[in-house]
N, C-alpha and C positions, 0 to 999 in steps of 0.2 A: 380318322374313324377306325376303331378296332373291328375285329371280326364279329359277325352277328352273334349275339348272346353274351359277349364278353362285357363285364362290368368295367366302367371307366370312371375316373374321378369327375364329379360334377363341378364345373367351373364356378368359382365364387366371384360375384360381381361387387365391386366397391360401391359405396354410396355415391361417389362422384360419377361413376359409370352409369348408374341408374338415373341420376339427375340429368346427365348429358343426354341419355336416351329420351327422357321425358321432354326436354327442351327441343331436341331434334324433331320429335314427333309433333310437338305443338307448332313448330315452324313449318313442317311439311304439310300439315293439314290446315294451316292458316289460322289456328287459334292465337298464335303470336303472328300478327299480320306483318307483311313487308313494310319496312320503314318504322315500325313501332319501337318505342323505347322500353328497355327492360329495367324495371325498378327492383333493386335487391330486396327491400323490405316486403314489397307486395308478393314477389315470387316466392320468397322464403316462407311466407305465411300460407300461400296457396299450396305449396308442395309439402309443407310441414317439415321443413329441414332448417338447419342452421346456416348462417351466411357463409361460413368457411367453405364447406364442400360446394355450395351453390356458386360461389365466386370462382372456384377452381373449374367447375363444370362450364361456366360461361366462358372462361378463358380458353377452354378446349375448343369451343365453338367459334371463338375468334380465330384461333389457329386454323380451323377447318374452313374458314371463310363464310360461315353462315351468319355470324354476327360481326359488326364493325364497331370499332371504338372511335368516338369523337372526343378529342381533348376538352376537358372541363364540362362535358355534357353527359357522357356515359356510353352505354352500349345500345346498339340498335340492330334490329333484324335487317338483313340486306334486302335491297330492292333490285330486281333483275330487269335490265333494259333489253331491247331487242338484240343488241350486239352480244349481251351476256347469254341469251338463249342459244344463239348460234355457237358460241364458245363452249357452252355446257355440252351440247350434242356432238360437237367435233371432238371434245375431250373424251366423251363416252365412247365414240367410235374408235379412237386410238386404243383405249383400254379393252374394249370388247373384241376388237380385231385380234389383239394379242392373246386374250383369253381363248378365243376360238382356235387360234393356231396351237396353243398348248393343249387344249382339249383333244384336237384331232391327232396330236402327236403321242398322247399318253393316257388320256382319261376318257376316251370316247364312250366306253360301255357304261361307266358310272354316270357320266354326264347325261347320257340318253335316258337312263332310269329316272334321274332327278328332274330333268327337264320335261319328261312326259308327265310326271306328277304335277309339275308347275303349270303345264299346258292344260291339264284336266281342270285345275282350279280356275284358270282363266276362262275356259269354256263354260264352267258353271256360273261364274259371275256374269259373263256375257249373256247367257241364257236368261238370267234374271233382269237384264237391262239395268243393272245397278252400277252407276258410274263410279262411285267411290270404291266399290268392291272390285270393279274392273281395273281401276288405277292401282289398287293394292296388289292384285294378282299380276298385272303387267310389271310392276316394280319387282315383285318377288321372283318372277321369271328371270329377269335380268340379273338380280342378285345371285340366283342359283347358277346362271351361266358363268358369271365371273368367278364365283366360289368353286365351280367345277374345274377351273384351270389349275387349282392347287397352289395358286400364288397368293399368300396373305397380303402382299403389298398391292397387287392389282385390286384385291377385294377391298382393302382399306381406301384406296383412291376412289374406287367406284361408289363407295358408300355415300360420301358427301355429294358427288355428282348426281346420284339418284334422288337425293333430297331436293337438290336444286331443280332437277328436271320436273319433280312433282310440283314444286312451287310454280314453274312455268305453266303446267297444266291446270293448276288451281285457278290461275288468273285467266286462262283461256279455254275453259271447259267446252265451249261451243265448237272448238277446233279439234276435239278428241275424236279419234277414228270411230266409225260405226262398229258395233260389237262384232259383226261377222268379219269385217275387214281386219279388225285387231286380232281375232283368233287366227285367221288365215295367214297373216304376216308371221305369227309365232309358230304356227304349224309347219310352215316352210323351213324355218330354221331347224326345227327338230328333225324334219325329213332329211335335210342335207347332212346332218350329223349321222343319222341312221344309215344313209347311203355312203358315208365316208367321202363325201364330195367337198373337199376343203375350198376349192375355188368357188363353188356355188355358195357355200356358207359365208365366205368373206364378202362376196358380192351382195348377198342378201342383207347382211348386217350393215353394210355401207348404205344400201338403199333404205333400210329401216331408219337410220339416223338422218340421212339427208332429206328423206320425205318428211320426217318430223320437223326439221328446220323450215322447210318450205311451208308446211301446214301452219306452223306457229307464226311465220313471218307474214303470210298473206292475209290481208284484211278479210274479216268474216263477211260473207254475202248476206 
């Protein structure tokens, strides 16, 4: 990011990138349900695109692990089992711990500003008791956390994991934290960054992920 007020080139997004984002979003929100088959002709018509870029976009999602290819059958949206849920959150923990260390070493001020804005958005969604808006704001907070590390590779790895985490929550909405609890968990992360307490920050991010695993694993009462 350049200095405030400086003009910078606007990034151009290819058709394939736009289609990839549309497909990711449809998978994340459940419009393309887990286990569903993707038909090229149907999707091309719905998106108003030709099959060439659609095919390339779908292959990107195969590489990211959001779609699986079955020989002689086609492409399907992945289905996440309980073991996958734990794996998603443990992988997120590894990435977000690394991001937290990098933030505390070099980007704490910038991260604090960006995460405070993300926390405000989460508080607003929680105040409305809107589960979808809360999930969006929760995901945006963690995207900002990883992006604030300054590592494009960590950010790239986190992107797919956040979509998979959202798929877990879509299937298990009754296990999503209460609004006040969700806000408090994230407020503590921001406070630890503000206080410069790396040990507390790393402990909190680990608790955040392991608590999510336990919540999603335990049968709903």
